C-alpha positions in Angstrom: 36.8 -92.6 -65.2 35.3 -92.3 -61.8 36.8 -92.9 -58.3 36.0 -96.1 -56.5 33.8 -94.9 -53.6 33.0 -96.4 -50.2 30.1 -98.8 -50.4 27.5 -96.3 -49.0 28.5 -93.4 -51.4 27.4 -92.7 -54.9 30.0 -92.9 -57.8 31.2 -89.4 -58.4 33.1 -87.6 -61.2 36.6 -86.5 -61.3 37.4 -82.8 -60.6 38.4 -81.2 -63.9 39.7 -77.6 -63.9 38.5 -75.9 -67.1 40.5 -72.8 -67.9 40.6 -70.0 -70.5 36.9 -70.3 -71.2 35.0 -67.7 -73.2 31.5 -66.6 -72.3 31.3 -63.6 -74.6 31.6 -60.9 -71.9 33.2 -58.7 -74.6 29.8 -58.5 -76.3 26.8 -56.5 -75.2 25.1 -58.2 -72.3 21.8 -56.6 -71.3 21.8 -54.7 -68.0 18.9 -56.8 -66.7 19.9 -60.0 -68.3 17.6 -62.3 -66.4 14.2 -61.9 -68.0 14.6 -58.2 -68.0 13.9 -58.3 -64.2 16.0 -55.9 -62.1 15.6 -57.9 -58.8 16.4 -61.3 -60.3 19.3 -59.9 -62.2 20.8 -58.0 -59.3 20.4 -60.9 -57.0 22.5 -63.0 -59.2 24.9 -60.1 -59.8 25.2 -59.8 -56.0 26.4 -63.4 -55.8 29.0 -62.7 -58.5 30.5 -59.9 -56.4 30.7 -62.2 -53.5 32.4 -65.1 -55.3 35.9 -63.8 -56.0 36.7 -63.1 -52.3 34.7 -66.1 -51.3 36.7 -68.5 -53.5 39.9 -67.0 -52.1 38.6 -67.6 -48.6 37.7 -71.3 -49.4 41.1 -71.9 -50.9 42.9 -70.4 -47.9 40.8 -72.5 -45.4 41.5 -75.8 -47.2 45.2 -74.9 -47.6 45.5 -74.5 -43.8 45.3 -78.3 -43.5 46.9 -79.5 -46.8 50.2 -80.2 -45.2 48.5 -82.7 -42.8 46.9 -84.7 -45.7 48.5 -88.0 -46.4 46.0 -89.6 -48.8 47.3 -89.1 -52.3 43.8 -89.0 -53.8 42.6 -86.3 -51.4 45.8 -84.3 -52.2 45.1 -84.5 -55.9 41.5 -83.5 -55.3 42.6 -80.5 -53.2 44.9 -79.4 -56.0 42.1 -79.5 -58.6 39.7 -77.9 -56.1 42.1 -75.0 -55.8 42.4 -74.7 -59.5 38.7 -74.8 -60.1 38.0 -72.2 -57.3 40.7 -70.0 -58.6 39.2 -70.0 -62.1 35.7 -69.3 -60.7 37.1 -66.1 -59.1 38.8 -65.1 -62.4 35.7 -65.5 -64.5 33.4 -63.7 -62.0 36.0 -60.8 -61.9 35.7 -60.6 -65.6 32.0 -60.2 -65.4 32.2 -57.9 -62.5 34.1 -55.5 -64.7 30.9 -55.1 -66.7 29.0 -54.2 -63.5 31.5 -51.4 -62.9 30.7 -50.0 -66.4 27.0 -50.0 -65.3 27.8 -47.8 -62.3 27.9 -50.5 -59.7 30.6 -49.9 -57.0 31.9 -53.4 -57.1 35.1 -52.4 -55.3 33.2 -51.3 -52.2 31.2 -54.6 -52.2 34.3 -56.7 -52.6 36.1 -54.7 -49.9 33.3 -55.5 -47.5 33.6 -59.2 -48.3 37.3 -59.1 -47.9 36.9 -57.5 -44.5 34.3 -60.0 -43.3 36.0 -63.1 -44.6 39.7 -62.3 -43.9 39.7 -59.6 -41.2 36.9 -61.0 -39.1 36.5 -64.7 -39.8 40.0 -65.7 -40.7 41.6 -63.7 -37.9 39.2 -64.3 -35.1 38.0 -67.9 -35.5 39.9 -71.2 -35.2 41.1 -72.7 -38.5 38.9 -75.7 -37.8 35.9 -73.4 -37.7 36.7 -71.5 -40.9 37.2 -74.9 -42.6 33.8 -75.9 -41.3 32.4 -72.7 -42.8 34.0 -73.6 -46.1 32.5 -77.1 -46.1 29.1 -75.6 -45.3 29.4 -73.1 -48.1 30.3 -75.8 -50.5 27.2 -77.8 -49.5 25.0 -74.7 -50.0 26.5 -73.9 -53.4 26.1 -77.6 -54.5 22.4 -77.8 -53.6 21.8 -74.3 -55.1 23.5 -75.5 -58.3 21.0 -78.3 -58.6 18.1 -75.9 -57.8 19.1 -73.4 -60.4 19.3 -75.7 -63.4 16.8 -78.5 -62.9 13.7 -76.3 -63.3 13.6 -73.9 -66.3 11.4 -71.3 -64.5 14.2 -70.4 -62.1 16.5 -69.0 -64.8 13.9 -68.6 -67.5 14.7 -66.1 -70.2 18.2 -65.5 -69.0 20.8 -64.2 -71.4 22.5 -67.4 -72.8 26.0 -66.2 -71.9 25.1 -65.5 -68.3 23.1 -68.7 -68.0 26.2 -70.5 -69.3 28.5 -68.9 -66.8 26.4 -69.9 -63.9 25.8 -73.4 -65.4 29.6 -74.0 -65.7 30.2 -72.7 -62.1 27.4 -75.0 -60.9 28.6 -78.1 -62.6 32.1 -77.7 -61.2 30.6 -77.1 -57.7 29.1 -80.5 -58.1 32.4 -82.1 -59.0 34.3 -80.8 -55.9 31.5 -80.6 -53.4 33.1 -83.1 -51.0 36.7 -81.9 -51.0 36.4 -79.4 -48.1 34.1 -81.8 -46.3 36.6 -84.6 -46.5 39.4 -82.4 -45.2 37.2 -81.3 -42.4 36.2 -84.8 -41.4 39.3 -86.9 -42.2 42.1 -84.4 -41.4 40.8 -81.6 -39.2 38.5 -84.0 -37.2 35.9 -81.3 -36.8 33.3 -82.1 -34.2 29.6 -82.6 -35.2 28.4 -79.5 -33.2 31.0 -77.2 -34.9 29.9 -78.6 -38.3 26.2 -77.8 -37.9 26.8 -74.4 -36.2 29.0 -73.5 -39.2 26.2 -74.4 -41.6 23.7 -72.2 -39.7 26.2 -69.4 -39.6 27.0 -69.7 -43.3 23.3 -69.9 -44.3 22.5 -66.7 -42.5 25.6 -64.8 -43.6 25.3 -65.8 -47.3 21.6 -64.8 -47.6 22.1 -61.6 -45.6 25.0 -60.5 -47.7 23.4 -61.3 -51.0 20.2 -59.5 -50.1 22.0 -56.4 -48.8 24.2 -56.3 -51.9 21.1 -56.6 -54.1 19.5 -53.6 -52.4 22.7 -51.6 -52.8 22.9 -52.4 -56.5 19.2 -51.5 -57.1 19.8 -48.2 -55.2 22.8 -47.5 -57.4 20.6 -48.2 -60.4 18.4 -45.3 -59.4 15.4 -47.2 -57.8 13.8 -45.3 -55.0 13.3 -46.9 -51.6 9.6 -47.5 -52.3 10.5 -49.0 -55.7 13.0 -51.3 -54.1 10.5 -52.4 -51.5 8.1 -53.4 -54.3 10.9 -55.2 -56.2 11.8 -57.1 -53.0 8.2 -58.0 -52.2 7.8 -59.7 -55.5 11.4 -60.9 -55.9 11.7 -62.7 -52.6 9.1 -65.2 -53.7 11.3 -66.1 -56.7 14.1 -66.9 -54.2 12.3 -68.4 -51.2 8.7 -69.0 -52.2 6.9 -72.0 -53.8 8.4 -72.6 -57.2 11.3 -70.3 -56.3 15.1 -70.9 -56.5 15.3 -72.8 -53.2 12.2 -75.0 -53.7 13.2 -78.6 -53.4 16.5 -77.9 -51.7 15.3 -78.2 -48.1 15.6 -82.0 -48.0 19.2 -81.9 -49.2 20.0 -79.0 -46.9 18.7 -80.8 -43.8 20.7 -83.9 -44.6 23.8 -82.0 -43.5 22.5 -82.3 -40.0 22.6 -86.1 -40.0 25.7 -87.3 -38.0 26.6 -89.8 -40.8 26.2 -87.3 -43.7 28.6 -87.2 -46.6 28.1 -85.1 -49.8 28.5 -88.1 -52.1 25.5 -89.9 -50.6 23.8 -88.0 -53.4 25.1 -88.2 -57.0 25.3 -85.1 -59.2 22.0 -83.9 -60.7 21.2 -85.6 -64.1 21.9 -82.3 -66.0 25.6 -82.6 -65.0 26.1 -85.6 -67.4 24.3 -83.7 -70.1 26.4 -80.6 -69.6 29.6 -82.6 -69.4 28.9 -84.5 -72.6 28.1 -81.3 -74.5 31.2 -79.5 -73.2 33.5 -82.4 -73.9 32.2 -82.6 -77.5 32.2 -78.9 -78.3 34.6 -77.2 -75.8 32.0 -74.4 -75.7 30.5 -73.6 -72.3 27.8 -71.4 -73.9 26.6 -74.3 -76.0 26.7 -76.6 -73.0 24.5 -74.1 -71.2 22.1 -73.9 -74.0 21.7 -77.7 -74.0 21.1 -77.7 -70.2 18.5 -74.9 -70.6 16.7 -76.8 -73.3 16.5 -80.0 -71.2 15.2 -78.3 -68.0 11.6 -79.1 -67.0 
């Protein structure tokens, strides 16, 4: 069952919290689980260390305005958004425990994120602005989700369990990608300028934090400065270059700057329906990830 959208918006799926999922983290996952590549692996691992505090930040920023919401449908979506984001934080914390066993100082990285998000942004910026940051981050994660799983070469040769974790996270990001945006537009009445400034701020902050955390992890792995420079020189092409992770996302990214933009002007990527069908039939996120991987171009 889908919601009845305004005429200009694409039909979109319900937000479905999926809890108590097993990705096999109790089994032996290779240290460099993404094609045996230290940079690619640690780049994704850096995102995993950011997510738990990030999800908590998003939940807090949406909750700031929940008492002002009168639309029953939006209230229901907020509830399911919070449950999904909470579960994302739980699962990434479970994986981050494996990073600790590898010698990664996850607690220090998470402490930095907590300081930045809660001691700096939440305490010093208006609630409207932190909500705008949340809506911007949801836009970024939604378009990244599409980029990661539409082309096989981006996550090629990933460990199936890790691929499945990021696929599950990505599909749920597609489901709730408009919740913070709708609260921002309909309830907080955030002005256009604040909206676009928040996107630019979030884009810079996200990329900077992930790259810094990647470097820290590689240093903790024992790579010398020169070795890290070489890993970055090659790895940055995988992120930003032709054929890289963000190839094909610029058009979707720039649409956010249109005054009349809404996230549901674009439907979920076709792999969403494939993932959803497989998961609903099997209840197994790892199997759903395998099917998505097999279908990628």
